[in-house]
BABA-609264 format. One record per atom (N, C-alpha, C): atom name; x, y, z; residue number from 1. Coordinates in nm, 3 decimals. Each point is the difference from the previous one (the first is absolute). Last residue first. Layout:
N
   at        c1        c2        c3     i
   CA         X         Y         Z   NUM
...
***
This chain:
114
   at        c1        c2        c3     i
    N    -0.524     0.475     0.605   114
   CA    -0.015     0.140    -0.042   114
    C     0.123     0.049    -0.073   114
    N    -0.266    -0.489     0.117   113
   CA     0.132     0.061    -0.017   113
    C    -0.021     0.139    -0.058   113
    N    -0.287    -0.411     0.276   112
   CA    -0.013     0.123    -0.078   112
    C     0.139     0.064    -0.003   112
    N    -0.220    -0.508     0.099   111
   CA     0.118     0.082     0.014   111
    C    -0.019     0.120    -0.092   111
    N    -0.328    -0.403     0.248   110
   CA     0.018     0.100    -0.103   110
    C     0.123     0.084     0.032   110
    N    -0.182    -0.521     0.115   109
   CA     0.066     0.117     0.057   109
    C     0.023     0.097    -0.116   109
    N    -0.347    -0.460     0.104   108
   CA     0.081     0.089    -0.084   108
    C     0.060     0.112     0.082   108
    N    -0.357    -0.443    -0.005   107
   CA     0.120     0.030     0.077   107
    C     0.099     0.078    -0.087   107
    N    -0.436    -0.206    -0.121   106
   CA    -0.011     0.136     0.051   106
    C     0.127     0.047     0.071   106
    N    -0.069    -0.449    -0.181   105
   CA     0.004     0.098    -0.109   105
    C    -0.008     0.144     0.045   105
    N    -0.050    -0.378     0.308   104
   CA     0.137     0.020    -0.046   104
    C     0.011     0.109    -0.107   104
    N    -0.374    -0.213     0.276   103
   CA     0.008     0.142    -0.037   103
    C     0.140     0.040    -0.046   103
    N    -0.102    -0.462     0.132   102
   CA    -0.110     0.045    -0.085   102
    C     0.009     0.146    -0.046   102
    N     0.463    -0.241     0.137   101
   CA    -0.137    -0.013     0.047   101
    C    -0.099     0.068    -0.093   101
    N     0.478    -0.022    -0.070   100
   CA    -0.001    -0.005     0.147   100
    C    -0.142    -0.006     0.056   100
    N     0.355    -0.046    -0.469    99
   CA    -0.138    -0.013     0.045    99
    C    -0.004    -0.020     0.151    99
    N     0.377     0.273    -0.250    98
   CA    -0.017    -0.136     0.052    98
    C    -0.143    -0.009     0.053    98
    N     0.196     0.409    -0.166    97
   CA    -0.011    -0.093    -0.112    97
    C     0.005    -0.147     0.044    97
    N    -0.121     0.537     0.166    96
   CA     0.037    -0.131     0.055    96
    C    -0.018    -0.099    -0.115    96
    N     0.112     0.518    -0.116    95
   CA    -0.104    -0.098     0.033    95
    C     0.060    -0.117     0.077    95
    N     0.079     0.556    -0.155    94
   CA     0.069    -0.122     0.045    94
    C    -0.111    -0.095     0.046    94
    N     0.007     0.457    -0.341    93
   CA    -0.067    -0.092     0.090    93
    C     0.090    -0.119     0.031    93
    N     0.036     0.562    -0.167    92
   CA     0.036    -0.139    -0.022    92
    C    -0.072    -0.087     0.103    92
    N     0.031     0.529    -0.243    91
   CA    -0.066    -0.081     0.102    91
    C     0.021    -0.146    -0.036    91
    N     0.322     0.455    -0.117    90
   CA    -0.117    -0.077    -0.040    90
    C    -0.060    -0.071     0.119    90
    N     0.511     0.222    -0.188    89
   CA    -0.122     0.036     0.073    89
    C    -0.116    -0.085    -0.052    89
    N     0.509    -0.184    -0.024    88
   CA    -0.097     0.084    -0.070    88
    C    -0.122     0.028     0.087    88
    N     0.382    -0.262     0.148    87
   CA     0.062     0.082    -0.103    87
    C    -0.097     0.097    -0.067    87
    N     0.061    -0.258     0.514    86
   CA    -0.087     0.018    -0.116    86
    C     0.059     0.100    -0.100    86
    N     0.205    -0.338     0.366    85
   CA     0.027     0.137    -0.041    85
    C    -0.083     0.024    -0.125    85
    N     0.056    -0.395     0.423    84
   CA    -0.077     0.058    -0.109    84
    C     0.045     0.143    -0.023    84
    N     0.088    -0.514     0.294    83
   CA     0.049     0.132    -0.039    83
    C    -0.078     0.051    -0.121    83
    N    -0.129    -0.354     0.402    82
   CA    -0.009     0.019    -0.144    82
    C     0.049     0.140    -0.034    82
    N     0.006    -0.397     0.421    81
   CA     0.030     0.138    -0.038    81
    C     0.006     0.010    -0.151    81
    N    -0.268    -0.344     0.363    80
   CA     0.085     0.011    -0.118    80
    C     0.022     0.148    -0.029    80
    N    -0.178    -0.361     0.421    79
   CA     0.010     0.137    -0.050    79
    C     0.100     0.001    -0.115    79
    N    -0.339    -0.399     0.258    78
   CA     0.124     0.044    -0.062    78
    C    -0.008     0.146    -0.042    78
    N    -0.361    -0.284     0.187    77
   CA     0.093     0.050     0.100    77
    C     0.130     0.055    -0.053    77
    N    -0.251    -0.310    -0.332    76
   CA    -0.060     0.046     0.125    76
    C     0.106     0.039     0.103    76
    N     0.143     0.051    -0.505    75
   CA    -0.041    -0.113     0.083    75
    C    -0.059     0.054     0.131    75
    N     0.072     0.215    -0.506    74
   CA    -0.006     0.030     0.143    74
    C    -0.051    -0.121     0.075    74
    N     0.249     0.161    -0.503    73
   CA    -0.086    -0.095     0.069    73
    C     0.010     0.027     0.149    73
    N     0.083     0.327    -0.464    72
   CA     0.048    -0.057     0.126    72
    C    -0.103    -0.097     0.054    72
    N     0.127     0.357    -0.418    71
   CA    -0.053    -0.137     0.006    71
    C     0.059    -0.066     0.124    71
    N    -0.008     0.497    -0.317    70
   CA    -0.004    -0.058     0.134    70
    C    -0.060    -0.139    -0.010    70
    N     0.064     0.390    -0.332    69
   CA     0.100    -0.107     0.005    69
    C     0.015    -0.056     0.141    69
    N    -0.320     0.332    -0.184    68
   CA     0.102     0.045     0.095    68
    C     0.112    -0.103     0.017    68
    N    -0.365    -0.090    -0.298    67
   CA     0.047     0.135    -0.034    67
    C     0.111     0.048     0.091    67
    N    -0.222    -0.418     0.084    66
   CA     0.086    -0.009    -0.118    66
    C     0.060     0.137    -0.031    66
    N    -0.156    -0.192     0.479    65
   CA    -0.034     0.104    -0.096    65
    C     0.097    -0.009    -0.117    65
    N    -0.144    -0.278     0.507    64
   CA     0.039    -0.001    -0.141    64
    C    -0.048     0.124    -0.074    64
    N     0.029    -0.333     0.454    63
   CA     0.012     0.146    -0.006    63
    C     0.056     0.027    -0.138    63
    N    -0.265    -0.437     0.291    62
   CA     0.094     0.051    -0.098    62
    C    -0.002     0.151     0.005    62
    N    -0.108    -0.389     0.401    61
   CA    -0.050     0.100    -0.093    61
    C     0.108     0.028    -0.104    61
    N    -0.147    -0.376     0.424    60
   CA     0.092     0.039    -0.107    60
    C    -0.070     0.098    -0.094    60
    N    -0.187     0.011     0.492    59
   CA     0.027    -0.108    -0.095    59
    C     0.102     0.048    -0.103    59
    N    -0.069     0.281     0.402    58
   CA    -0.081    -0.120     0.016    58
    C     0.040    -0.116    -0.092    58
    N     0.197     0.461     0.039    57
   CA    -0.049    -0.025     0.135    57
    C    -0.074    -0.132     0.015    57
    N     0.413     0.239    -0.318    56
   CA    -0.124    -0.079    -0.006    56
    C    -0.042    -0.035     0.142    56
    N     0.310     0.428    -0.191    55
   CA    -0.013    -0.113     0.091    55
    C    -0.134    -0.069    -0.021    55
    N     0.381     0.384    -0.234    54
   CA    -0.130    -0.067    -0.009    54
    C    -0.002    -0.126     0.087    54
    N     0.261     0.486    -0.123    53
   CA     0.021    -0.109     0.095    53
    C    -0.133    -0.072     0.019    53
    N     0.244     0.342    -0.378    52
   CA    -0.128    -0.048     0.050    52
    C     0.029    -0.121     0.086    52
    N     0.312     0.433    -0.152    51
   CA    -0.004    -0.143     0.027    51
    C    -0.138    -0.032     0.056    51
    N     0.215     0.413    -0.342    50
   CA    -0.068    -0.042     0.122    50
    C     0.018    -0.150     0.016    50
    N     0.178     0.465    -0.316    49
   CA     0.019    -0.139     0.040    49
    C    -0.071    -0.027     0.132    49
    N    -0.113     0.366    -0.398    48
   CA     0.028    -0.015     0.143    48
    C     0.019    -0.148     0.034    48
    N    -0.130     0.187    -0.439    47
   CA     0.143    -0.005     0.025    47
    C     0.038    -0.016     0.147    47
    N    -0.476     0.185    -0.084    46
   CA     0.076    -0.061    -0.109    46
    C     0.149     0.008     0.033    46
    N    -0.342    -0.012     0.404    45
   CA     0.050     0.096    -0.098    45
    C     0.079    -0.075    -0.106    45
    N    -0.431    -0.190     0.307    44
   CA     0.145     0.014    -0.011    44
    C     0.034     0.110    -0.099    44
    N    -0.429    -0.241     0.318    43
   CA     0.036     0.102    -0.097    43
    C     0.151     0.020     0.006    43
    N    -0.386    -0.415     0.126    42
   CA     0.118     0.078     0.038    42
    C     0.028     0.099    -0.111    42
    N    -0.423    -0.361     0.195    41
   CA     0.053     0.098    -0.097    41
    C     0.122     0.069     0.059    41
    N    -0.241    -0.332     0.239    40
   CA    -0.039    -0.045    -0.135    40
    C     0.041     0.100    -0.107    40
    N     0.250    -0.132     0.494    39
   CA    -0.104     0.084    -0.060    39
    C    -0.034    -0.052    -0.139    39
    N     0.005    -0.343     0.141    38
   CA    -0.018     0.121     0.079    38
    C     0.136     0.066     0.020    38
    N    -0.293    -0.389    -0.322    37
   CA     0.129     0.054     0.036    37
    C    -0.029     0.125     0.081    37
    N    -0.340    -0.444    -0.064    36
   CA     0.040     0.138    -0.018    36
    C     0.149     0.021     0.025    36
    N    -0.360    -0.356     0.103    35
   CA     0.024     0.009    -0.143    35
    C     0.039     0.143    -0.032    35
    N     0.198    -0.320     0.313    34
   CA    -0.124    -0.018    -0.076    34
    C    -0.093     0.115     0.024    34
    N     0.494     0.127     0.055    33
   CA    -0.086    -0.098     0.066    33
    C    -0.126    -0.012    -0.082    33
    N     0.510     0.279     0.035    32
   CA    -0.087    -0.076    -0.090    32
    C    -0.079    -0.099     0.085    32
    N     0.288     0.500     0.072    31
   CA    -0.040    -0.132     0.049    31
    C    -0.095    -0.063    -0.103    31
    N     0.417     0.394     0.010    30
   CA    -0.124    -0.045    -0.061    30
    C    -0.033    -0.137     0.059    30
    N     0.354     0.463     0.071    29
   CA    -0.048    -0.131     0.047    29
    C    -0.135    -0.029    -0.063    29
    N     0.434     0.313    -0.157    28
   CA    -0.145     0.001     0.018    28
    C    -0.043    -0.141     0.038    28
    N     0.477     0.332    -0.025    27
   CA    -0.060    -0.132     0.014    27
    C    -0.149     0.015     0.028    27
    N     0.424     0.306    -0.250    26
   CA    -0.115    -0.001     0.091    26
    C    -0.059    -0.141     0.000    26
    N     0.521     0.048    -0.113    25
   CA    -0.132     0.024    -0.060    25
    C    -0.108    -0.003     0.108    25
    N     0.495     0.155     0.132    24
   CA    -0.071    -0.124    -0.028    24
    C    -0.136     0.033    -0.063    24
    N     0.442     0.316    -0.048    23
   CA    -0.117    -0.023     0.083    23
    C    -0.069    -0.130    -0.043    23
    N     0.387     0.205    -0.222    22
   CA     0.025    -0.102     0.100    22
    C    -0.121    -0.031     0.087    22
    N     0.006     0.347    -0.336    21
   CA     0.011    -0.129    -0.067    21
    C     0.019    -0.113     0.099    21
    N    -0.006     0.449     0.154    20
   CA    -0.134    -0.040    -0.047    20
    C     0.004    -0.137    -0.065    20
    N     0.410     0.190     0.133    19
   CA    -0.080    -0.034     0.118    19
    C    -0.139    -0.047    -0.042    19
    N     0.282     0.164    -0.337    18
   CA     0.048    -0.129     0.048    18
    C    -0.082    -0.045     0.120    18
    N    -0.087     0.428    -0.168    17
   CA    -0.043    -0.101    -0.097    17
    C     0.043    -0.140     0.045    17
    N     0.146     0.370     0.254    16
   CA    -0.145    -0.018     0.013    16
    C    -0.050    -0.109    -0.094    16
    N     0.452     0.126    -0.032    15
   CA    -0.024    -0.071     0.126    15
    C    -0.149    -0.025     0.018    15
    N     0.122     0.261    -0.368    14
   CA     0.045    -0.138    -0.019    14
    C    -0.026    -0.081     0.125    14
    N    -0.088     0.459     0.020    13
   CA    -0.097    -0.066    -0.086    13
    C     0.037    -0.146    -0.022    13
    N     0.300     0.275     0.237    12
   CA    -0.122    -0.024     0.079    12
    C    -0.104    -0.075    -0.083    12
    N     0.392     0.141    -0.217    11
   CA     0.030    -0.109     0.092    11
    C    -0.122    -0.035     0.084    11
    N    -0.028     0.372    -0.284    10
   CA     0.001    -0.123    -0.079    10
    C     0.027    -0.120     0.090    10
    N     0.029     0.426     0.194     9
   CA    -0.139    -0.032    -0.033     9
    C    -0.008    -0.131    -0.077     9
    N     0.426     0.169     0.093     8
   CA    -0.064    -0.045     0.124     8
    C    -0.144    -0.041    -0.026     8
    N     0.236     0.195    -0.355     7
   CA     0.054    -0.133     0.028     7
    C    -0.065    -0.057     0.126     7
    N    -0.101     0.441    -0.114     6
   CA    -0.060    -0.090    -0.098     6
    C     0.044    -0.144     0.025     6
    N     0.196     0.335     0.256     5
   CA    -0.140    -0.016     0.039     5
    C    -0.069    -0.098    -0.094     5
    N     0.439     0.114    -0.103     4
   CA    -0.002    -0.081     0.122     4
    C    -0.143    -0.023     0.047     4
    N     0.075     0.288    -0.367     3
   CA     0.022    -0.139    -0.039     3
    C     0.001    -0.092     0.122     3
    N    -0.038     0.469     0.061     2
   CA    -0.122    -0.057    -0.058     2
    C     0.018    -0.146    -0.036     2
    N     0.373     0.245     0.155     1
   CA    -0.092    -0.028     0.108     1
    C    -0.128    -0.063    -0.053     1
***
């Protein structure tokens, strides 16, 4: 009888693990417009797969972070999906790497990975 209970418990754990693996990654909407990303900070868990859905509201922007291996171009009105699974805890910065005007250097998104 104990072995049947153990087998049933193991089967439940396998089904739970498969169901969790099939879940779609969390999606975070980010808008890009002169001279900001909104939101300007997101907090993620290490190893958590997410999709950043980034939309340019005005001009061409870049979405770049060497550390997070992100490099996307955003055309006006275009939405780009950027998959991200952060491997290490820390604070990372995503910048606009296309000159978009006088305050371009202030256009940053902070990613905090716990």
